[in-house]
N, C-alpha and C positions, 0 to 999 in steps of 0.2 A: 916523373912528370915534368913538362916544360915549365919555365918560370912564369910568374904572373905578368911579366912585362912583354911576353911574346904576343904577337898580333892575334887577335881573336876575330871571328867572323862578325860582320855587322849587317844592318838592314839596308845598306845603300844600294845594293843590286836590285832589291825589290822595289824600292821607292823611285829609283832613277828611271825605270822603264815606263812610268806613267800609266800603268794599266793595272787593273785589279779584277779578280784576285790573282795573285802570283803563288804558284806552288814550287817548292823545292823537291827534287828527286835525287835519291841516291840508292845504290844497291850494295849488298854484302854477299860474298860467297862465290866470286868468280873462280878463285884459285883452289879451293879445297878438293880433296879426292872423293869426298862423300857429302851427301846432303843437297838440298835444293839451293838455288840462288834466290835471294829475297830482296825485294825493292820496297821502298816507302815513298809516298808523296805527302807533303805537309804544307798546308796553308796556315801561316801564322796570323794571329790577330795582332795588329800593330799596337793595340792598347793593352795587350796582356801577354807579352813575350816573356816566358820564364827566364830568370837569371841563370847564367852559367852555361847556356847552350854553346857547344863547341863541337869540332870534329870528334866523332865517337872514339877515334883512336887515341885522343888526348885525355880521355876521361876514364876513371875507374869503373868497374862493373857496377858497383854500388851507386855511383853518381849517375850512370846511365839509367839505372832503374828509377831513381828519383825523378830524373828529368822526363822519363817516359810518362810517369804519373801526371806530372805537371802539364805536359803536352796534351795528354788525353783530356785534361780538364779545360784547356784553353784554345786548342788548335783543331783544325779539320785534318783528319789523317786517313790515308788509304794505304793498304798493304797488299802486295801481290807477290807471288812466287812462281817459279818454274821448276818442275820436278826433274829428277834425275833422268827419267825417260825423255822428257822434252829437251833436256840438255844434249842427250845422245842423238836425238833426231835432228836438231837444228843448229848445233854448236853453242858454245857458252856465250858468245856475244849476242847472238840472236835470242837465246833464252833469257839473257839479262834484259834485253829490250822488251821481250814479252812480259816479264815480271814488272817492268816499269809501266807498260800500258795497263796492266791489271791494277797496279797501285793507283794510277790516275783515275781509272774507272771506279775504284773503290772510294774515292773522295765523296761521291754522291753529288757533286756539283762540278761544273766545267770551269777550269781556270782560264784566264785570259792568256797566261804565259806560264811556261814551265822552265825553271832554271835547273839544268841537269849537270851533275858532277861529271867531269871528263871532257874529252875533246869531240865526242860524238853525241848525238841525241837520237832516240828511236823514232822511226816513222810511225804514223798512225796514232799519235797521242790524243788527237782530237782538239789540239790547241797549238798555238805557236810555241816554239821551244828555243832555248838559248843554252848551248853548252858552256860550262865554265871549268877550265882546267884547275884542279885543286879547289873546286867549289866548296867542298865540305869544310875548308878552313877559311873561306872568304864570305860566303853568304849564309845568313842565319837559317833560312828556310832549308837549304841543302844540309847544313849541319844538323838541323832537327831531324831531317829524313834519315841521315846516317845513324842517328841514335835509335830511332824507331826500328830501322832495318836490322841493326846489329843486335839489339835486345831480342827482337822477334826470332832471328835466326839462331842465336845462342840458345834460346829456350827450346827450339825445335831439336837442336843437336843434343842437348842434355836429355830430352825425352827419348830420343832415339838411342842414346847410350844405355838407357835402362833396358831396352829391348835387345841390344847387341853389345853386351859388355866386353871389355878387353881391348877395344880400339882407342880408348881415351878420348872419345868425342866430347865428354863432359868438360874437358879442359882444352883440347886442341881444336875443337869445333869442326873436325873433319879435315883440317889441313894436314899436309904431308910431313908431319914430324917424324923423327927417327922411330919413336915408339909406335906410331901409327903404321909406318912401313913394316916394322918387325911383326906387328900384329897381323897385318895382311898376309905375310908369309906363313905365320903360325896358324891363324884361324881361317884364312881364306877370304873371299870376296862376298860381301853382303848385297842384297838388292838395292841398298842405298849408296853403293859405291858407283862412281862415274867410270864406266868401263872403257870409255874412249880416252881417258887421261893416262899418260904414259906409264906411271908406276903400276896402276891397276891393270892396264892392258898387258904389261910385261908378265905379271903374275898369272894372268889368265892364259897367256900363250905358253908359259912354262908348265902350267897344269893341264894344258890341252883342253880347256873348257870354255872357249870363246863362244860356243853356241848354247851353253847351258844358262 
């Protein structure tokens, strides 16, 4: 883990915009070979921001779970996902944008501004948006969204691993680890694999099963 002196996200991006409410948006799961892409939108209460919010990648799984509980008690949260079928239909970027729109819709209230992790923001959010590169390490609302999205998607992949054992989704979360690639060759492709992604596509071509 990084040392305690490393820069942590703060609330300055939210307060400097002069508009309320502000939500942070982040997504998890663009790169895996299997499973949905999940996005979260979070509106923090400035008077009740849980201690320790950070980019989800800098936190342990246990700490993310603790912070999710604290966020559920103090923040407004929306979660959205795009399925493997939607990823195949519209590509991973557009599917990520779809998940983000669904997350904002899930807030139940319209934010005045959305701070979005990355250099792009999705169209059709229903509010103004501002992309922030590396936002999950800079803005507390985006960091909070990264935690919500990460825990939500991890839980989905652990549940799917019970239905489709052998791929290691309970630990690799669908990413293309060596063990996952070997399991694809040994066990074949599941309905939850992204068939348009190169390693999965290659196996399907070799098996002559692209239309199955």
